[in-house]
Jmol script that loads the backbone (N, CA, C; Angstrom):
load data "model"
ATOM      1  N   MET A   1       0.814  -0.962  -0.091  1.00  0.00           N
ATOM      2  CA  MET A   1       0.066   0.170  -0.131  1.00  0.00           C
ATOM      3  C   MET A   1       0.738   1.468  -0.226  1.00  0.00           C
ATOM      4  N   PHE A   2       1.822   1.425   0.650  1.00  0.00           N
ATOM      5  CA  PHE A   2       2.627   2.372   0.757  1.00  0.00           C
ATOM      6  C   PHE A   2       3.413   2.440  -0.432  1.00  0.00           C
ATOM      7  N   ALA A   3       4.132   1.559  -1.064  1.00  0.00           N
ATOM      8  CA  ALA A   3       4.942   1.617  -2.199  1.00  0.00           C
ATOM      9  C   ALA A   3       3.778   2.214  -3.449  1.00  0.00           C
ATOM     10  N   ASN A   4       2.674   2.053  -3.465  1.00  0.00           N
ATOM     11  CA  ASN A   4       1.678   2.712  -4.366  1.00  0.00           C
ATOM     12  C   ASN A   4       1.037   4.327  -4.290  1.00  0.00           C
ATOM     13  N   ILE A   5       1.313   4.536  -2.886  1.00  0.00           N
ATOM     14  CA  ILE A   5       1.453   6.023  -2.164  1.00  0.00           C
ATOM     15  C   ILE A   5       2.265   6.842  -3.183  1.00  0.00           C
ATOM     16  N   LEU A   6       3.548   5.957  -2.531  1.00  0.00           N
ATOM     17  CA  LEU A   6       4.734   6.719  -3.474  1.00  0.00           C
ATOM     18  C   LEU A   6       4.873   6.760  -4.864  1.00  0.00           C
ATOM     19  N   LEU A   7       4.198   5.527  -5.285  1.00  0.00           N
ATOM     20  CA  LEU A   7       4.429   5.630  -6.944  1.00  0.00           C
ATOM     21  C   LEU A   7       3.564   6.891  -7.501  1.00  0.00           C
ATOM     22  N   ALA A   8       2.218   6.886  -6.544  1.00  0.00           N
ATOM     23  CA  ALA A   8       1.090   7.900  -7.110  1.00  0.00           C
ATOM     24  C   ALA A   8       1.865   9.420  -6.950  1.00  0.00           C
ATOM     25  N   ILE A   9       2.370   9.763  -5.964  1.00  0.00           N
ATOM     26  CA  ILE A   9       2.969  10.987  -5.551  1.00  0.00           C
ATOM     27  C   ILE A   9       4.133  11.379  -6.763  1.00  0.00           C
ATOM     28  N   GLY A  10       5.030   9.773  -6.883  1.00  0.00           N
ATOM     29  CA  GLY A  10       5.773  10.391  -7.744  1.00  0.00           C
ATOM     30  C   GLY A  10       5.133  10.712  -9.135  1.00  0.00           C
ATOM     31  N   LEU A  11       4.218  10.081  -9.425  1.00  0.00           N
ATOM     32  CA  LEU A  11       3.852  10.588 -11.129  1.00  0.00           C
ATOM     33  C   LEU A  11       3.101  11.804 -11.125  1.00  0.00           C
ATOM     34  N   VAL A  12       2.876  12.355  -9.946  1.00  0.00           N
ATOM     35  CA  VAL A  12       1.818  13.695  -9.783  1.00  0.00           C
ATOM     36  C   VAL A  12       2.953  14.542  -9.818  1.00  0.00           C
ATOM     37  N   PHE A  13       4.253  14.161  -9.229  1.00  0.00           N
ATOM     38  CA  PHE A  13       5.754  15.498  -9.062  1.00  0.00           C
ATOM     39  C   PHE A  13       5.805  15.627 -10.943  1.00  0.00           C
ATOM     40  N   ILE A  14       5.921  13.866 -11.413  1.00  0.00           N
ATOM     41  CA  ILE A  14       6.415  14.318 -12.821  1.00  0.00           C
ATOM     42  C   ILE A  14       5.590  14.869 -13.602  1.00  0.00           C
ATOM     43  N   ILE A  15       4.710  14.735 -13.574  1.00  0.00           N
ATOM     44  CA  ILE A  15       3.723  15.581 -14.583  1.00  0.00           C
ATOM     45  C   ILE A  15       3.561  17.257 -13.990  1.00  0.00           C
ATOM     46  N   GLU A  16       3.357  17.120 -12.802  1.00  0.00           N
ATOM     47  CA  GLU A  16       3.689  18.649 -12.439  1.00  0.00           C
ATOM     48  C   GLU A  16       4.996  19.393 -12.992  1.00  0.00           C
ATOM     49  N   GLY A  17       5.828  18.442 -12.561  1.00  0.00           N
ATOM     50  CA  GLY A  17       7.244  19.145 -13.658  1.00  0.00           C
ATOM     51  C   GLY A  17       7.130  18.931 -14.851  1.00  0.00           C
ATOM     52  N   LEU A  18       6.710  18.217 -15.633  1.00  0.00           N
ATOM     53  CA  LEU A  18       6.562  18.581 -17.131  1.00  0.00           C
ATOM     54  C   LEU A  18       5.823  19.932 -17.826  1.00  0.00           C
ATOM     55  N   VAL A  19       4.951  20.334 -16.872  1.00  0.00           N
ATOM     56  CA  VAL A  19       4.208  21.084 -17.349  1.00  0.00           C
ATOM     57  C   VAL A  19       4.644  22.431 -17.109  1.00  0.00           C
ATOM     58  N   TYR A  20       5.535  22.662 -15.674  1.00  0.00           N
ATOM     59  CA  TYR A  20       6.529  23.391 -15.506  1.00  0.00           C
ATOM     60  C   TYR A  20       7.778  23.437 -16.272  1.00  0.00           C
ATOM     61  N   ALA A  21       8.027  23.064 -16.654  1.00  0.00           N
ATOM     62  CA  ALA A  21       9.653  22.456 -17.679  1.00  0.00           C
ATOM     63  C   ALA A  21       8.917  23.084 -19.220  1.00  0.00           C
ATOM     64  N   LEU A  22       8.156  22.025 -19.411  1.00  0.00           N
ATOM     65  CA  LEU A  22       7.556  22.594 -21.210  1.00  0.00           C
ATOM     66  C   LEU A  22       6.659  23.942 -21.509  1.00  0.00           C
ATOM     67  N   ALA A  23       5.894  24.348 -20.357  1.00  0.00           N
ATOM     68  CA  ALA A  23       5.019  25.329 -20.585  1.00  0.00           C
ATOM     69  C   ALA A  23       4.643  26.356 -19.498  1.00  0.00           C
ATOM     70  N   PRO A  24       6.344  27.372 -18.991  1.00  0.00           N
ATOM     71  CA  PRO A  24       5.913  27.973 -17.950  1.00  0.00           C
ATOM     72  C   PRO A  24       5.058  29.337 -17.949  1.00  0.00           C
ATOM     73  N   SER A  25       4.928  29.667 -19.341  1.00  0.00           N
ATOM     74  CA  SER A  25       4.175  30.775 -19.317  1.00  0.00           C
ATOM     75  C   SER A  25       2.682  30.680 -19.771  1.00  0.00           C
ATOM     76  N   LEU A  26       2.534  29.261 -19.825  1.00  0.00           N
ATOM     77  CA  LEU A  26       0.809  28.615 -20.100  1.00  0.00           C
ATOM     78  C   LEU A  26       0.601  28.676 -18.307  1.00  0.00           C
ATOM     79  N   VAL A  27       1.641  28.233 -17.434  1.00  0.00           N
ATOM     80  CA  VAL A  27       0.801  28.196 -15.912  1.00  0.00           C
ATOM     81  C   VAL A  27       0.582  29.724 -15.513  1.00  0.00           C
ATOM     82  N   GLU A  28       1.370  30.619 -15.671  1.00  0.00           N
ATOM     83  CA  GLU A  28       1.027  31.895 -15.666  1.00  0.00           C
ATOM     84  C   GLU A  28      -0.232  32.489 -15.741  1.00  0.00           C
ATOM     85  N   ASP A  29      -0.618  32.205 -17.416  1.00  0.00           N
ATOM     86  CA  ASP A  29      -1.913  32.642 -17.905  1.00  0.00           C
ATOM     87  C   ASP A  29      -3.056  31.670 -17.068  1.00  0.00           C
ATOM     88  N   LEU A  30      -2.749  30.628 -16.670  1.00  0.00           N
ATOM     89  CA  LEU A  30      -3.621  29.741 -16.105  1.00  0.00           C
ATOM     90  C   LEU A  30      -4.099  30.314 -14.663  1.00  0.00           C
ATOM     91  N   LEU A  31      -2.589  30.806 -13.821  1.00  0.00           N
ATOM     92  CA  LEU A  31      -2.466  31.113 -12.399  1.00  0.00           C
ATOM     93  C   LEU A  31      -3.512  32.407 -12.668  1.00  0.00           C
ATOM     94  N   GLU A  32      -3.083  33.432 -14.016  1.00  0.00           N
ATOM     95  CA  GLU A  32      -4.635  34.705 -14.201  1.00  0.00           C
ATOM     96  C   GLU A  32      -5.574  34.476 -13.608  1.00  0.00           C
ATOM     97  N   ALA A  33      -5.879  33.520 -14.643  1.00  0.00           N
ATOM     98  CA  ALA A  33      -7.272  33.213 -14.761  1.00  0.00           C
ATOM     99  C   ALA A  33      -7.978  32.609 -13.717  1.00  0.00           C
ATOM    100  N   LEU A  34      -7.598  31.931 -12.843  1.00  0.00           N
ATOM    101  CA  LEU A  34      -7.504  31.356 -11.562  1.00  0.00           C
ATOM    102  C   LEU A  34      -7.910  32.557 -10.889  1.00  0.00           C
ATOM    103  N   ARG A  35      -7.553  33.423 -10.950  1.00  0.00           N
ATOM    104  CA  ARG A  35      -7.353  34.724  -9.707  1.00  0.00           C
ATOM    105  C   ARG A  35      -8.712  35.159  -9.937  1.00  0.00           C
ATOM    106  N   LYS A  36      -9.030  35.197 -11.346  1.00  0.00           N
ATOM    107  CA  LYS A  36     -10.242  36.198 -11.785  1.00  0.00           C
ATOM    108  C   LYS A  36     -11.135  35.413 -11.399  1.00  0.00           C
ATOM    109  N   LEU A  37     -11.357  34.326 -11.046  1.00  0.00           N
ATOM    110  CA  LEU A  37     -12.638  33.096 -10.744  1.00  0.00           C
ATOM    111  C   LEU A  37     -12.937  33.783  -9.256  1.00  0.00           C
ATOM    112  N   PRO A  38     -14.021  33.792  -9.175  1.00  0.00           N
ATOM    113  CA  PRO A  38     -14.459  33.518  -7.916  1.00  0.00           C
ATOM    114  C   PRO A  38     -14.574  32.715  -6.448  1.00  0.00           C
ATOM    115  N   ILE A  39     -14.424  32.702  -5.432  1.00  0.00           N
ATOM    116  CA  ILE A  39     -13.544  31.593  -4.700  1.00  0.00           C
ATOM    117  C   ILE A  39     -14.503  30.284  -4.568  1.00  0.00           C
ATOM    118  N   ASP A  40     -16.043  30.594  -4.845  1.00  0.00           N
ATOM    119  CA  ASP A  40     -16.966  29.439  -4.783  1.00  0.00           C
ATOM    120  C   ASP A  40     -16.313  28.838  -6.053  1.00  0.00           C
ATOM    121  N   MET A  41     -16.468  29.165  -7.117  1.00  0.00           N
ATOM    122  CA  MET A  41     -16.120  28.210  -8.171  1.00  0.00           C
ATOM    123  C   MET A  41     -14.697  28.103  -8.469  1.00  0.00           C
ATOM    124  N   ARG A  42     -13.611  28.279  -7.723  1.00  0.00           N
ATOM    125  CA  ARG A  42     -12.381  28.051  -7.784  1.00  0.00           C
ATOM    126  C   ARG A  42     -12.721  26.375  -6.536  1.00  0.00           C
ATOM    127  N   ARG A  43     -13.617  26.790  -5.977  1.00  0.00           N
ATOM    128  CA  ARG A  43     -13.852  25.610  -4.654  1.00  0.00           C
ATOM    129  C   ARG A  43     -14.625  24.637  -5.479  1.00  0.00           C
ATOM    130  N   THR A  44     -15.424  24.797  -6.225  1.00  0.00           N
ATOM    131  CA  THR A  44     -16.233  24.238  -7.040  1.00  0.00           C
ATOM    132  C   THR A  44     -15.329  23.022  -8.160  1.00  0.00           C
ATOM    133  N   PHE A  45     -14.314  23.643  -8.716  1.00  0.00           N
ATOM    134  CA  PHE A  45     -13.191  23.045  -9.528  1.00  0.00           C
ATOM    135  C   PHE A  45     -12.608  22.443  -8.837  1.00  0.00           C
ATOM    136  N   GLY A  46     -11.865  22.834  -7.607  1.00  0.00           N
ATOM    137  CA  GLY A  46     -11.396  21.395  -7.198  1.00  0.00           C
ATOM    138  C   GLY A  46     -11.967  20.332  -6.432  1.00  0.00           C
ATOM    139  N   PHE A  47     -13.172  20.542  -5.933  1.00  0.00           N
ATOM    140  CA  PHE A  47     -14.167  19.147  -5.882  1.00  0.00           C
ATOM    141  C   PHE A  47     -14.571  18.621  -6.885  1.00  0.00           C
ATOM    142  N   LEU A  48     -14.635  19.170  -8.165  1.00  0.00           N
ATOM    143  CA  LEU A  48     -14.888  18.306  -9.463  1.00  0.00           C
ATOM    144  C   LEU A  48     -13.445  17.625  -9.924  1.00  0.00           C
ATOM    145  N   VAL A  49     -12.728  17.912  -9.774  1.00  0.00           N
ATOM    146  CA  VAL A  49     -11.103  17.610  -9.917  1.00  0.00           C
ATOM    147  C   VAL A  49     -11.056  16.150  -9.083  1.00  0.00           C
ATOM    148  N   ILE A  50     -11.064  16.695  -7.626  1.00  0.00           N
ATOM    149  CA  ILE A  50     -11.215  15.146  -7.059  1.00  0.00           C
ATOM    150  C   ILE A  50     -11.778  13.915  -6.964  1.00  0.00           C
ATOM    151  N   VAL A  51     -13.274  14.736  -7.460  1.00  0.00           N
ATOM    152  CA  VAL A  51     -14.307  13.209  -8.081  1.00  0.00           C
ATOM    153  C   VAL A  51     -13.353  12.566  -8.987  1.00  0.00           C
ATOM    154  N   LEU A  52     -12.909  13.743 -10.241  1.00  0.00           N
ATOM    155  CA  LEU A  52     -12.685  13.109 -11.685  1.00  0.00           C
ATOM    156  C   LEU A  52     -11.077  11.513 -11.001  1.00  0.00           C
ATOM    157  N   GLY A  53     -10.577  12.294 -10.473  1.00  0.00           N
ATOM    158  CA  GLY A  53      -9.415  11.616  -9.692  1.00  0.00           C
ATOM    159  C   GLY A  53      -9.754  10.406  -9.218  1.00  0.00           C
ATOM    160  N   VAL A  54     -10.750  10.376  -8.141  1.00  0.00           N
ATOM    161  CA  VAL A  54     -11.627   9.035  -7.771  1.00  0.00           C
ATOM    162  C   VAL A  54     -11.717   8.279  -8.522  1.00  0.00           C
ATOM    163  N   CYS A  55     -12.556   8.920 -10.021  1.00  0.00           N
ATOM    164  CA  CYS A  55     -13.140   8.122 -10.874  1.00  0.00           C
ATOM    165  C   CYS A  55     -11.940   7.303 -11.587  1.00  0.00           C
ATOM    166  N   PHE A  56     -10.959   7.873 -11.830  1.00  0.00           N
ATOM    167  CA  PHE A  56      -9.628   7.130 -12.608  1.00  0.00           C
ATOM    168  C   PHE A  56      -8.933   6.404 -11.308  1.00  0.00           C
ATOM    169  N   LEU A  57      -9.024   6.436 -10.167  1.00  0.00           N
ATOM    170  CA  LEU A  57      -8.977   5.554  -9.358  1.00  0.00           C
ATOM    171  C   LEU A  57      -9.408   4.010  -9.486  1.00  0.00           C
ATOM    172  N   PHE A  58     -10.981   4.432  -9.480  1.00  0.00           N
ATOM    173  CA  PHE A  58     -11.405   3.199  -9.483  1.00  0.00           C
ATOM    174  C   PHE A  58     -11.468   2.257 -10.929  1.00  0.00           C
ATOM    175  N   ALA A  59     -11.126   2.868 -12.010  1.00  0.00           N
ATOM    176  CA  ALA A  59     -11.276   2.515 -13.253  1.00  0.00           C
ATOM    177  C   ALA A  59      -9.993   1.575 -13.402  1.00  0.00           C
ATOM    178  N   ALA A  60      -8.776   2.329 -12.922  1.00  0.00           N
ATOM    179  CA  ALA A  60      -7.672   1.737 -13.083  1.00  0.00           C
ATOM    180  C   ALA A  60      -7.566   0.637 -11.891  1.00  0.00           C
ATOM    181  N   ARG A  61      -8.537   0.584 -10.823  1.00  0.00           N
ATOM    182  CA  ARG A  61      -8.035  -1.009 -10.433  1.00  0.00           C
ATOM    183  C   ARG A  61      -9.408  -1.685 -10.755  1.00  0.00           C
ATOM    184  N   ALA A  62     -10.627  -1.291 -11.371  1.00  0.00           N
ATOM    185  CA  ALA A  62     -11.088  -2.314 -12.409  1.00  0.00           C
ATOM    186  C   ALA A  62     -10.547  -2.828 -13.163  1.00  0.00           C
ATOM    187  N   LEU A  63      -9.316  -1.986 -13.973  1.00  0.00           N
ATOM    188  CA  LEU A  63      -8.755  -2.608 -14.945  1.00  0.00           C
ATOM    189  C   LEU A  63      -7.428  -3.459 -14.734  1.00  0.00           C
ATOM    190  N   GLY A  64      -7.272  -3.438 -13.100  1.00  0.00           N
ATOM    191  CA  GLY A  64      -6.308  -4.347 -12.813  1.00  0.00           C
ATOM    192  C   GLY A  64      -5.320  -3.897 -12.131  1.00  0.00           C
ATOM    193  N   ALA A  65      -5.054  -2.791 -11.763  1.00  0.00           N
ATOM    194  CA  ALA A  65      -3.997  -2.055 -11.075  1.00  0.00           C
ATOM    195  C   ALA A  65      -4.056  -2.027 -10.107  1.00  0.00           C
ATOM    196  N   GLY A  66      -3.071  -2.351  -9.342  1.00  0.00           N
ATOM    197  CA  GLY A  66      -2.968  -2.433  -7.505  1.00  0.00           C
ATOM    198  C   GLY A  66      -3.055  -3.938  -7.114  1.00  0.00           C
TER     199      GLY A  66
END
end "model"
wireframe off; spacefill off
backbone 0.3
color backbone group
């Protein structure tokens, strides 16, 4: 279980690093757009991303991962 958690965190770091390495100006534009959104909309977006992540985990588990 702990190995799976480390694997997941490592993959997140790799993806985040790729975004910053390959498109740093895009990240700045995205952050500026997020600043313009109301707090409630940002919170809703965050919850939707969490739900999407959980759906991905269930799909991966159903396909035999872990």
